[in-house]
All heavy atoms as a GROMACS GRO file, in nm:
protein
  577
    1MET      N    1  11.217  11.236   8.848
    1MET     CA    2  11.074  11.253   8.827
    1MET      C    3  11.018  11.131   8.754
    1MET      O    4  11.079  11.081   8.662
    1MET     CB    5  11.048  11.378   8.744
    1MET     CG    6  11.092  11.509   8.807
    1MET     SD    7  10.995  11.554   8.949
    1MET     CE    8  10.849  11.614   8.870
    2ILE      N    9  10.899  11.091   8.798
    2ILE     CA   10  10.831  10.977   8.738
    2ILE      C   11  10.699  11.025   8.680
    2ILE      O   12  10.630  11.106   8.740
    2ILE     CB   13  10.805  10.868   8.843
    2ILE    CG1   14  10.937  10.810   8.892
    2ILE    CG2   15  10.714  10.758   8.789
    2ILE    CD1   16  10.922  10.717   9.009
    3ASP      N   17  10.665  10.974   8.563
    3ASP     CA   18  10.535  10.997   8.502
    3ASP      C   19  10.501  10.868   8.428
    3ASP      O   20  10.538  10.850   8.313
    3ASP     CB   21  10.540  11.116   8.407
    3ASP     CG   22  10.403  11.153   8.353
    3ASP    OD1   23  10.304  11.087   8.389
    3ASP    OD2   24  10.396  11.247   8.272
    4MET      N   25  10.434  10.776   8.498
    4MET     CA   26  10.412  10.641   8.447
    4MET      C   27  10.262  10.609   8.450
    4MET      O   28  10.195  10.634   8.550
    4MET     CB   29  10.487  10.542   8.537
    4MET     CG   30  10.473  10.399   8.499
    4MET     SD   31  10.547  10.283   8.620
    4MET     CE   32  10.696  10.362   8.669
    5LYS      N   33  10.211  10.555   8.340
    5LYS     CA   34  10.072  10.512   8.334
    5LYS      C   35  10.068  10.360   8.325
    5LYS      O   36  10.134  10.301   8.241
    5LYS     CB   37  10.002  10.576   8.215
    5LYS     CG   38   9.991  10.726   8.228
    5LYS     CD   39   9.932  10.790   8.104
    5LYS     CE   40   9.929  10.940   8.115
    5LYS     NZ   41  10.058  11.004   8.097
    6ILE      N   42   9.990  10.300   8.414
    6ILE     CA   43   9.972  10.154   8.417
    6ILE      C   44   9.822  10.130   8.418
    6ILE      O   45   9.756  10.153   8.519
    6ILE     CB   46  10.036  10.090   8.542
    6ILE    CG1   47  10.183  10.125   8.552
    6ILE    CG2   48  10.015   9.940   8.540
    6ILE    CD1   49  10.247  10.084   8.683
    7GLY      N   50   9.767  10.087   8.305
    7GLY     CA   51   9.623  10.070   8.297
    7GLY      C   52   9.553  10.201   8.324
    7GLY      O   53   9.581  10.302   8.262
    8GLN      N   54   9.462  10.202   8.424
    8GLN     CA   55   9.390  10.324   8.461
    8GLN      C   56   9.465  10.404   8.566
    8GLN      O   57   9.415  10.506   8.611
    8GLN     CB   58   9.253  10.289   8.518
    8GLN     CG   59   9.152  10.247   8.415
    8GLN     CD   60   9.018  10.225   8.480
    8GLN    OE1   61   9.001  10.135   8.560
    8GLN    NE2   62   8.923  10.310   8.446
    9TYR      N   63   9.583  10.361   8.605
    9TYR     CA   64   9.655  10.425   8.715
    9TYR      C   65   9.771  10.509   8.663
    9TYR      O   66   9.838  10.473   8.568
    9TYR     CB   67   9.700  10.320   8.816
    9TYR     CG   68   9.578  10.250   8.872
    9TYR    CD1   69   9.528  10.137   8.812
    9TYR    CD2   70   9.510  10.304   8.979
    9TYR    CE1   71   9.413  10.077   8.858
    9TYR    CE2   72   9.394  10.246   9.027
    9TYR     CZ   73   9.346  10.132   8.966
    9TYR     OH   74   9.232  10.074   9.011
   10HIS      N   75   9.793  10.622   8.727
   10HIS     CA   76   9.894  10.718   8.686
   10HIS      C   77   9.982  10.747   8.806
   10HIS      O   78   9.934  10.795   8.909
   10HIS     CB   79   9.823  10.845   8.637
   10HIS     CG   80   9.914  10.946   8.577
   10HIS    ND1   81   9.879  11.079   8.565
   10HIS    CD2   82  10.038  10.938   8.524
   10HIS    CE1   83   9.978  11.146   8.508
   10HIS    NE2   84  10.075  11.062   8.483
   11LEU      N   85  10.110  10.715   8.796
   11LEU     CA   86  10.207  10.741   8.902
   11LEU      C   87  10.292  10.860   8.863
   11LEU      O   88  10.345  10.864   8.751
   11LEU     CB   89  10.298  10.620   8.924
   11LEU     CG   90  10.243  10.503   9.005
   11LEU    CD1   91  10.126  10.437   8.937
   11LEU    CD2   92  10.352  10.404   9.033
   12THR      N   93  10.301  10.958   8.951
   12THR     CA   94  10.385  11.075   8.929
   12THR      C   95  10.466  11.100   9.055
   12THR      O   96  10.428  11.056   9.163
   12THR     CB   97  10.302  11.201   8.896
   12THR    OG1   98  10.210  11.226   9.002
   12THR    CG2   99  10.227  11.186   8.765
   13SER      N  100  10.577  11.170   9.040
   13SER     CA  101  10.658  11.197   9.158
   13SER      C  102  10.716  11.337   9.154
   13SER      O  103  10.726  11.400   9.049
   13SER     CB  104  10.773  11.096   9.169
   13SER     OG  105  10.869  11.121   9.069
   14ASP      N  106  10.752  11.383   9.272
   14ASP     CA  107  10.834  11.502   9.286
   14ASP      C  108  10.949  11.458   9.378
   14ASP      O  109  10.966  11.339   9.401
   14ASP     CB  110  10.755  11.621   9.341
   14ASP     CG  111  10.690  11.594   9.476
   14ASP    OD1  112  10.737  11.505   9.550
   14ASP    OD2  113  10.592  11.662   9.508
   15LYS      N  114  11.026  11.549   9.431
   15LYS     CA  115  11.141  11.506   9.510
   15LYS      C  116  11.102  11.453   9.649
   15LYS      O  117  11.185  11.398   9.719
   15LYS     CB  118  11.245  11.617   9.522
   15LYS     CG  119  11.201  11.738   9.599
   15LYS     CD  120  11.313  11.840   9.600
   15LYS     CE  121  11.277  11.960   9.684
   15LYS     NZ  122  11.386  12.056   9.691
   16TYR      N  123  10.974  11.467   9.687
   16TYR     CA  124  10.932  11.426   9.820
   16TYR      C  125  10.847  11.300   9.826
   16TYR      O  126  10.846  11.230   9.925
   16TYR     CB  127  10.854  11.540   9.887
   16TYR     CG  128  10.933  11.667   9.899
   16TYR    CD1  129  10.904  11.776   9.820
   16TYR    CD2  130  11.039  11.675   9.988
   16TYR    CE1  131  10.978  11.893   9.829
   16TYR    CE2  132  11.114  11.792   9.998
   16TYR     CZ  133  11.082  11.900   9.919
   16TYR     OH  134  11.156  12.014   9.928
   17GLU      N  135  10.768  11.273   9.720
   17GLU     CA  136  10.675  11.160   9.726
   17GLU      C  137  10.637  11.112   9.587
   17GLU      O  138  10.663  11.179   9.488
   17GLU     CB  139  10.549  11.199   9.802
   17GLU     CG  140  10.468  11.306   9.731
   17GLU     CD  141  10.346  11.352   9.810
   17GLU    OE1  142  10.315  11.293   9.914
   17GLU    OE2  143  10.283  11.448   9.767
   18VAL      N  144  10.572  10.995   9.584
   18VAL     CA  145  10.516  10.940   9.462
   18VAL      C  146  10.364  10.938   9.481
   18VAL      O  147  10.314  10.889   9.583
   18VAL     CB  148  10.567  10.797   9.434
   18VAL    CG1  149  10.505  10.741   9.308
   18VAL    CG2  150  10.719  10.795   9.424
   19LYS      N  151  10.292  10.993   9.386
   19LYS     CA  152  10.146  10.999   9.394
   19LYS      C  153  10.086  10.895   9.301
   19LYS      O  154  10.132  10.876   9.189
   19LYS     CB  155  10.096  11.137   9.353
   19LYS     CG  156  10.147  11.247   9.443
   19LYS     CD  157  10.108  11.383   9.390
   19LYS     CE  158  10.176  11.492   9.470
   19LYS     NZ  159  10.156  11.624   9.412
   20VAL      N  160   9.981  10.827   9.349
   20VAL     CA  161   9.908  10.730   9.269
   20VAL      C  162   9.768  10.786   9.247
   20VAL      O  163   9.698  10.816   9.343
   20VAL     CB  164   9.900  10.592   9.339
   20VAL    CG1  165   9.825  10.493   9.251
   20VAL    CG2  166  10.038  10.540   9.374
   21ASN      N  167   9.730  10.802   9.120
   21ASN     CA  168   9.598  10.853   9.084
   21ASN      C  169   9.529  10.753   8.992
   21ASN      O  170   9.595  10.679   8.919
   21ASN     CB  171   9.608  10.986   9.010
   21ASN     CG  172   9.666  11.095   9.095
   21ASN    OD1  173   9.623  11.117   9.207
   21ASN    ND2  174   9.766  11.164   9.043
   22LYS      N  175   9.396  10.753   8.996
   22LYS     CA  176   9.319  10.670   8.903
   22LYS      C  177   9.261  10.762   8.798
   22LYS      O  178   9.192  10.860   8.829
   22LYS     CB  179   9.207  10.596   8.975
   22LYS     CG  180   9.129  10.505   8.884
   22LYS     CD  181   9.027  10.423   8.959
   22LYS     CE  182   8.956  10.330   8.862
   22LYS     NZ  183   8.852  10.255   8.931
   23MET      N  184   9.290  10.732   8.671
   23MET     CA  185   9.241  10.813   8.560
   23MET      C  186   9.097  10.775   8.527
   23MET      O  187   9.062  10.657   8.531
   23MET     CB  188   9.326  10.791   8.435
   23MET     CG  189   9.469  10.834   8.448
   23MET     SD  190   9.562  10.813   8.294
   23MET     CE  191   9.582  10.636   8.290
   24SER      N  192   9.015  10.873   8.493
   24SER     CA  193   8.882  10.846   8.440
   24SER      C  194   8.898  10.804   8.295
   24SER      O  195   8.980  10.861   8.223
   24SER     CB  196   8.794  10.970   8.449
   24SER     OG  197   8.773  11.007   8.583
   25VAL      N  198   8.822  10.704   8.253
   25VAL     CA  199   8.828  10.659   8.113
   25VAL      C  200   8.688  10.659   8.053
   25VAL      O  201   8.588  10.643   8.124
   25VAL     CB  202   8.892  10.518   8.101
   25VAL    CG1  203   9.038  10.520   8.139
   25VAL    CG2  204   8.816  10.415   8.182
   26ASP      N  205   8.683  10.677   7.921
   26ASP     CA  206   8.554  10.675   7.853
   26ASP      C  207   8.514  10.531   7.822
   26ASP      O  208   8.583  10.437   7.860
   26ASP     CB  209   8.557  10.763   7.728
   26ASP     CG  210   8.656  10.716   7.621
   26ASP    OD1  211   8.700  10.600   7.625
   26ASP    OD2  212   8.689  10.798   7.533
   27SER      N  213   8.403  10.513   7.752
   27SER     CA  214   8.351  10.378   7.724
   27SER      C  215   8.444  10.295   7.636
   27SER      O  216   8.434  10.172   7.633
   27SER     CB  217   8.213  10.388   7.659
   27SER     OG  218   8.222  10.459   7.536
   28GLN      N  219   8.537  10.360   7.567
   28GLN     CA  220   8.632  10.287   7.482
   28GLN      C  221   8.766  10.266   7.552
   28GLN      O  222   8.861  10.217   7.492
   28GLN     CB  223   8.652  10.360   7.351
   28GLN     CG  224   8.524  10.368   7.268
   28GLN     CD  225   8.544  10.445   7.140
   28GLN    OE1  226   8.642  10.516   7.121
   28GLN    NE2  227   8.448  10.433   7.050
   29GLY      N  228   8.777  10.308   7.678
   29GLY     CA  229   8.899  10.288   7.754
   29GLY      C  230   9.004  10.396   7.738
   29GLY      O  231   9.116  10.382   7.784
   30HIS      N  232   8.968  10.507   7.672
   30HIS     CA  233   9.062  10.618   7.654
   30HIS      C  234   9.053  10.713   7.773
   30HIS      O  235   8.944  10.737   7.826
   30HIS     CB  236   9.031  10.694   7.525
   30HIS     CG  237   9.047  10.611   7.403
   30HIS    ND1  238   8.940  10.552   7.340
   30HIS    CD2  239   9.157  10.575   7.334
   30HIS    CE1  240   8.984  10.483   7.236
   30HIS    NE2  241   9.115  10.496   7.229
   31PRO      N  242   9.166  10.769   7.816
   31PRO     CA  243   9.163  10.864   7.928
   31PRO      C  244   9.077  10.987   7.897
   31PRO      O  245   9.077  11.038   7.785
   31PRO     CB  246   9.309  10.906   7.945
   31PRO     CG  247   9.388  10.799   7.877
   31PRO     CD  248   9.302  10.746   7.768
   32VAL      N  249   9.001  11.032   7.996
   32VAL     CA  250   8.919  11.151   7.983
   32VAL      C  251   9.005  11.271   8.021
   32VAL      O  252   9.080  11.266   8.119
   32VAL     CB  253   8.796  11.143   8.076
   32VAL    CG1  254   8.716  11.271   8.073
   32VAL    CG2  255   8.708  11.024   8.038
   33THR      N  256   8.996  11.378   7.942
   33THR     CA  257   9.071  11.500   7.972
   33THR      C  258   8.977  11.617   7.991
   33THR      O  259   8.861  11.614   7.950
   33THR     CB  260   9.171  11.534   7.859
   33THR    OG1  261   9.100  11.552   7.738
   33THR    CG2  262   9.276  11.426   7.843
   34SER      N  263   9.029  11.718   8.056
   34SER     CA  264   8.954  11.842   8.080
   34SER      C  265   9.044  11.958   8.040
   34SER      O  266   9.163  11.959   8.075
   34SER     CB  267   8.916  11.851   8.227
   34SER     OG  268   8.853  11.973   8.255
   35TYR      N  269   8.990  12.054   7.968
   35TYR     CA  270   9.069  12.169   7.924
   35TYR      C  271   9.087  12.267   8.038
   35TYR      O  272   8.991  12.311   8.101
   35TYR     CB  273   9.001  12.238   7.805
   35TYR     CG  274   9.080  12.353   7.749
   35TYR    CD1  275   9.197  12.330   7.677
   35TYR    CD2  276   9.039  12.483   7.770
   35TYR    CE1  277   9.270  12.436   7.626
   35TYR    CE2  278   9.112  12.590   7.719
   35TYR     CZ  279   9.228  12.564   7.647
   35TYR     OH  280   9.301  12.669   7.597
   36ASP      N  281   9.211  12.301   8.067
   36ASP     CA  282   9.245  12.398   8.171
   36ASP      C  283   9.267  12.533   8.103
   36ASP      O  284   9.368  12.554   8.036
   36ASP     CB  285   9.371  12.353   8.244
   36ASP     CG  286   9.412  12.446   8.357
   36ASP    OD1  287   9.348  12.552   8.374
   36ASP    OD2  288   9.508  12.412   8.428
   37GLU      N  289   9.171  12.623   8.120
   37GLU     CA  290   9.179  12.754   8.053
   37GLU      C  291   9.298  12.837   8.100
   37GLU      O  292   9.356  12.911   8.022
   37GLU     CB  293   9.049  12.831   8.074
   37GLU     CG  294   8.933  12.769   8.000
   37GLU     CD  295   8.806  12.851   8.012
   37GLU    OE1  296   8.816  12.971   8.041
   37GLU    OE2  297   8.699  12.794   7.988
   38LYS      N  298   9.334  12.824   8.226
   38LYS     CA  299   9.445  12.904   8.279
   38LYS      C  300   9.578  12.870   8.212
   38LYS      O  301   9.653  12.957   8.173
   38LYS     CB  302   9.455  12.883   8.430
   38LYS     CG  303   9.558  12.972   8.496
   38LYS     CD  304   9.555  12.955   8.646
   38LYS     CE  305   9.657  13.047   8.712
   38LYS     NZ  306   9.653  13.035   8.858
   39SER      N  307   9.604  12.739   8.197
   39SER     CA  308   9.731  12.698   8.137
   39SER      C  309   9.719  12.673   7.987
   39SER      O  310   9.819  12.666   7.916
   39SER     CB  311   9.784  12.572   8.205
   39SER     OG  312   9.697  12.463   8.180
   40GLY      N  313   9.596  12.654   7.940
   40GLY     CA  314   9.575  12.631   7.797
   40GLY      C  315   9.607  12.489   7.752
   40GLY      O  316   9.631  12.466   7.634
   41ILE      N  317   9.605  12.392   7.845
   41ILE     CA  318   9.633  12.254   7.807
   41ILE      C  319   9.522  12.161   7.858
   41ILE      O  320   9.447  12.195   7.949
   41ILE     CB  321   9.769  12.205   7.860
   41ILE    CG1  322   9.772  12.210   8.013
   41ILE    CG2  323   9.883  12.284   7.802
   41ILE    CD1  324   9.896  12.148   8.074
   42ASN      N  325   9.514  12.045   7.796
   42ASN     CA  326   9.422  11.941   7.842
   42ASN      C  327   9.490  11.861   7.952
   42ASN      O  328   9.605  11.820   7.938
   42ASN     CB  329   9.383  11.847   7.728
   42ASN     CG  330   9.283  11.910   7.635
   42ASN    OD1  331   9.193  11.981   7.679
   42ASN    ND2  332   9.297  11.884   7.506
   43ARG      N  333   9.418  11.838   8.061
   43ARG     CA  334   9.470  11.760   8.174
   43ARG      C  335   9.386  11.636   8.191
   43ARG      O  336   9.266  11.637   8.166
   43ARG     CB  337   9.465  11.842   8.302
   43ARG     CG  338   9.551  11.966   8.299
   43ARG     CD  339   9.560  12.028   8.437
   43ARG     NE  340   9.635  12.152   8.433
   43ARG     CZ  341   9.767  12.160   8.439
   43ARG    NH1  342   9.839  12.050   8.449
   43ARG    NH2  343   9.828  12.276   8.435
   44LEU      N  344   9.450  11.528   8.237
   44LEU     CA  345   9.377  11.406   8.267
   44LEU      C  346   9.282  11.430   8.384
   44LEU      O  347   9.314  11.504   8.477
   44LEU     CB  348   9.474  11.294   8.306
   44LEU     CG  349   9.569  11.246   8.197
   44LEU    CD1  350   9.673  11.153   8.256
   44LEU    CD2  351   9.492  11.177   8.087
   45VAL      N  352   9.165  11.369   8.378
   45VAL     CA  353   9.071  11.374   8.490
   45VAL      C  354   9.107  11.256   8.579
   45VAL      O  355   9.096  11.140   8.538
   45VAL     CB  356   8.925  11.364   8.441
   45VAL    CG1  357   8.829  11.358   8.558
   45VAL    CG2  358   8.892  11.480   8.348
   46GLU      N  359   9.156  11.286   8.699
   46GLU     CA  360   9.208  11.182   8.788
   46GLU      C  361   9.153  11.197   8.930
   46GLU      O  362   9.119  11.306   8.973
   46GLU     CB  363   9.360  11.189   8.796
   46GLU     CG  364   9.430  11.171   8.665
   46GLU     CD  365   9.581  11.180   8.678
   46GLU    OE1  366   9.630  11.267   8.750
   46GLU    OE2  367   9.647  11.098   8.614
   47THR      N  368   9.152  11.085   9.001
   47THR     CA  369   9.115  11.082   9.142
   47THR      C  370   9.238  11.039   9.221
   47THR      O  371   9.296  10.933   9.194
   47THR     CB  372   9.002  10.979   9.165
   47THR    OG1  373   8.892  11.012   9.083
   47THR    CG2  374   8.961  10.976   9.311
   48PRO      N  375   9.281  11.118   9.318
   48PRO     CA  376   9.397  11.079   9.400
   48PRO      C  377   9.364  10.955   9.483
   48PRO      O  378   9.257  10.946   9.542
   48PRO     CB  379   9.422  11.199   9.491
   48PRO     CG  380   9.331  11.307   9.445
   48PRO     CD  381   9.228  11.248   9.356
   49LEU      N  382   9.458  10.861   9.486
   49LEU     CA  383   9.438  10.738   9.563
   49LEU      C  384   9.539  10.720   9.674
   49LEU      O  385   9.505  10.670   9.781
   49LEU     CB  386   9.442  10.616   9.470
   49LEU     CG  387   9.336  10.608   9.363
   49LEU    CD1  388   9.360  10.486   9.275
   49LEU    CD2  389   9.198  10.601   9.426
   50ALA      N  390   9.666  10.756   9.650
   50ALA     CA  391   9.769  10.734   9.751
   50ALA      C  392   9.885  10.828   9.732
   50ALA      O  393   9.914  10.872   9.621
   50ALA     CB  394   9.818  10.590   9.744
   51HIS      N  395   9.951  10.857   9.843
   51HIS     CA  396  10.077  10.931   9.844
   51HIS      C  397  10.177  10.838   9.911
   51HIS      O  398  10.158  10.798  10.026
   51HIS     CB  399  10.065  11.062   9.924
   51HIS     CG  400   9.975  11.160   9.861
   51HIS    ND1  401  10.023  11.266   9.788
   51HIS    CD2  402   9.841  11.170   9.856
   51HIS    CE1  403   9.921  11.337   9.743
   51HIS    NE2  404   9.809  11.280   9.783
   52CYS      N  405  10.281  10.800   9.839
   52CYS     CA  406  10.378  10.702   9.888
   52CYS      C  407  10.514  10.766   9.905
   52CYS      O  408  10.547  10.863   9.837
   52CYS     CB  409  10.387  10.584   9.792
   52CYS     SG  410  10.228  10.504   9.763
   53LYS      N  411  10.595  10.708   9.993
   53LYS     CA  412  10.726  10.767  10.020
   53LYS      C  413  10.829  10.735   9.913
   53LYS      O  414  10.928  10.806   9.898
   53LYS     CB  415  10.777  10.722  10.157
   53LYS     CG  416  10.801  10.573  10.168
   53LYS     CD  417  10.846  10.533  10.306
   53LYS     CE  418  10.862  10.381  10.312
   53LYS     NZ  419  10.896  10.335  10.441
   54ASP      N  420  10.808  10.627   9.836
   54ASP     CA  421  10.902  10.593   9.730
   54ASP      C  422  10.833  10.510   9.622
   54ASP      O  423  10.718  10.469   9.636
   54ASP     CB  424  11.025  10.520   9.786
   54ASP     CG  425  10.991  10.396   9.865
   54ASP    OD1  426  10.896  10.324   9.829
   54ASP    OD2  427  11.062  10.369   9.964
   55VAL      N  428  10.904  10.484   9.514
   55VAL     CA  429  10.850  10.411   9.400
   55VAL      C  430  10.811  10.268   9.439
   55VAL      O  431  10.707  10.218   9.398
   55VAL     CB  432  10.951  10.409   9.283
   55VAL    CG1  433  10.900  10.323   9.168
   55VAL    CG2  434  10.980  10.550   9.236
   56GLU      N  435  10.893  10.204   9.521
   56GLU     CA  436  10.864  10.067   9.562
   56GLU      C  437  10.728  10.059   9.631
   56GLU      O  438  10.647   9.971   9.601
   56GLU     CB  439  10.973  10.016   9.655
   56GLU     CG  440  10.954   9.872   9.695
   56GLU     CD  441  11.066   9.821   9.785
   56GLU    OE1  442  11.163   9.894   9.808
   56GLU    OE2  443  11.054   9.706   9.831
   57ASP      N  444  10.700  10.150   9.722
   57ASP     CA  445  10.570  10.151   9.790
   57ASP      C  446  10.457  10.179   9.692
   57ASP      O  447  10.350  10.118   9.701
   57ASP     CB  448  10.568  10.256   9.901
   57ASP     CG  449  10.645  10.215  10.024
   57ASP    OD1  450  10.684  10.097  10.035
   57ASP    OD2  451  10.668  10.302  10.110
   58ALA      N  452  10.478  10.270   9.598
   58ALA     CA  453  10.374  10.303   9.500
   58ALA      C  454  10.343  10.183   9.411
   58ALA      O  455  10.226  10.152   9.386
   58ALA     CB  456  10.416  10.422   9.416
   59LEU      N  457  10.446  10.114   9.365
   59LEU     CA  458  10.424   9.997   9.281
   59LEU      C  459  10.361   9.884   9.360
   59LEU      O  460  10.275   9.811   9.308
   59LEU     CB  461  10.556   9.951   9.217
   59LEU     CG  462  10.612  10.046   9.112
   59LEU    CD1  463  10.750   9.999   9.066
   59LEU    CD2  464  10.518  10.059   8.994
   60HIS      N  465  10.401   9.868   9.486
   60HIS     CA  466  10.339   9.766   9.570
   60HIS      C  467  10.190   9.798   9.588
   60HIS      O  468  10.105   9.712   9.576
   60HIS     CB  469  10.409   9.761   9.707
   60HIS     CG  470  10.354   9.656   9.797
   60HIS    ND1  471  10.395   9.526   9.790
   60HIS    CD2  472  10.259   9.661   9.893
   60HIS    CE1  473  10.329   9.455   9.880
   60HIS    NE2  474  10.245   9.536   9.943
   61TRP      N  475  10.160   9.925   9.615
   61TRP     CA  476  10.022   9.968   9.632
   61TRP      C  477   9.943   9.947   9.503
   61TRP      O  478   9.832   9.895   9.505
   61TRP     CB  479  10.018  10.115   9.674
   61TRP     CG  480   9.884  10.157   9.724
   61TRP    CD1  481   9.842  10.156   9.853
   61TRP    CD2  482   9.775  10.204   9.646
   61TRP    NE1  483   9.712  10.199   9.859
   61TRP    CE2  484   9.669  10.230   9.733
   61TRP    CE3  485   9.757  10.227   9.511
   61TRP    CZ2  486   9.546  10.277   9.690
   61TRP    CZ3  487   9.634  10.275   9.467
   61TRP    CH2  488   9.532  10.299   9.556
   62ALA      N  489  10.000   9.986   9.390
   62ALA     CA  490   9.932   9.970   9.262
   62ALA      C  491   9.912   9.822   9.230
   62ALA      O  492   9.808   9.784   9.177
   62ALA     CB  493  10.011  10.038   9.150
   63SER      N  494  10.006   9.737   9.265
   63SER     CA  495   9.991   9.593   9.244
   63SER      C  496   9.876   9.539   9.325
   63SER      O  497   9.801   9.454   9.280
   63SER     CB  498  10.119   9.519   9.281
   63SER     OG  499  10.226   9.558   9.199
   64TRP      N  500   9.860   9.589   9.447
   64TRP     CA  501   9.749   9.546   9.530
   64TRP      C  502   9.616   9.588   9.470
   64TRP      O  503   9.519   9.515   9.472
   64TRP     CB  504   9.762   9.602   9.672
   64TRP     CG  505   9.652   9.552   9.760
   64TRP    CD1  506   9.648   9.434   9.828
   64TRP    CD2  507   9.526   9.617   9.786
   64TRP    NE1  508   9.529   9.423   9.894
   64TRP    CE2  509   9.452   9.534   9.870
   64TRP    CE3  510   9.472   9.738   9.746
   64TRP    CZ2  511   9.325   9.567   9.915
   64TRP    CZ3  512   9.344   9.771   9.790
   64TRP    CH2  513   9.274   9.687   9.874
   65VAL      N  514   9.611   9.708   9.410
   65VAL     CA  515   9.488   9.756   9.346
   65VAL      C  516   9.450   9.663   9.231
   65VAL      O  517   9.335   9.626   9.214
   65VAL     CB  518   9.504   9.901   9.295
   65VAL    CG1  519   9.387   9.941   9.205
   65VAL    CG2  520   9.514   9.996   9.412
   66PHE      N  521   9.550   9.622   9.149
   66PHE     CA  522   9.523   9.535   9.036
   66PHE      C  523   9.485   9.395   9.081
   66PHE      O  524   9.406   9.328   9.018
   66PHE     CB  525   9.645   9.524   8.943
   66PHE     CG  526   9.671   9.649   8.865
   66PHE    CD1  527   9.793   9.711   8.870
   66PHE    CD2  528   9.574   9.705   8.785
   66PHE    CE1  529   9.818   9.827   8.798
   66PHE    CE2  530   9.596   9.820   8.712
   66PHE     CZ  531   9.720   9.881   8.720
   67ASN      N  532   9.543   9.346   9.190
   67ASN     CA  533   9.519   9.210   9.238
   67ASN      C  534   9.518   9.212   9.391
   67ASN      O  535   9.620   9.192   9.454
   67ASN     CB  536   9.629   9.117   9.185
   67ASN     CG  537   9.606   8.974   9.226
   67ASN    OD1  538   9.506   8.941   9.288
   67ASN    ND2  539   9.698   8.888   9.191
   68PRO      N  540   9.400   9.231   9.454
   68PRO     CA  541   9.393   9.242   9.599
   68PRO      C  542   9.443   9.119   9.674
   68PRO      O  543   9.477   9.128   9.792
   68PRO     CB  544   9.244   9.265   9.626
   68PRO     CG  545   9.188   9.312   9.498
   68PRO     CD  546   9.274   9.255   9.390
   69ASP      N  547   9.452   9.003   9.608
   69ASP     CA  548   9.499   8.881   9.673
   69ASP      C  549   9.652   8.875   9.679
   69ASP      O  550   9.708   8.790   9.747
   69ASP     CB  551   9.447   8.756   9.602
   69ASP     CG  552   9.295   8.748   9.606
   69ASP    OD1  553   9.238   8.796   9.709
   69ASP    OD2  554   9.234   8.699   9.511
   70TRP      N  555   9.720   8.966   9.604
   70TRP     CA  556   9.866   8.967   9.600
   70TRP      C  557   9.921   9.020   9.732
   70TRP      O  558   9.872   9.116   9.788
   70TRP     CB  559   9.914   9.055   9.485
   70TRP     CG  560  10.061   9.058   9.469
   70TRP    CD1  561  10.139   8.961   9.416
   70TRP    CD2  562  10.149   9.163   9.506
   70TRP    NE1  563  10.269   8.999   9.416
   70TRP    CE2  564  10.280   9.122   9.473
   70TRP    CE3  565  10.133   9.287   9.565
   70TRP    CZ2  566  10.390   9.201   9.494
   70TRP    CZ3  567  10.243   9.364   9.588
   70TRP    CH2  568  10.372   9.322   9.553
   71GLN      N  569  10.022   8.956   9.784
   71GLN     CA  570  10.082   9.000   9.913
   71GLN      C  571  10.219   9.053   9.890
   71GLN      O  572  10.314   9.007   9.864
   71GLN     CB  573  10.085   8.886  10.012
   71GLN     CG  574   9.945   8.842  10.048
   71GLN     CD  575   9.866   8.948  10.123
   71GLN    OE1  576   9.919   9.023  10.203
   71GLN    NE2  577   9.738   8.956  10.096
   0.00000   0.00000   0.00000
């Protein structure tokens, strides 16, 4: 399992795929959270961006997001 934050991007995995999400941040650059009443915990406010087959693809995709000129 992966749970990695890189800048505004959050990579998580399960046994089938790696998900790339973009976290919402406030004016000071801190992640925005939302309280989930059902579970009783604060969750990051995120937008799904990609579902990748492995970590290499997710990191390659995230690298492209940070620097679109990177090949």
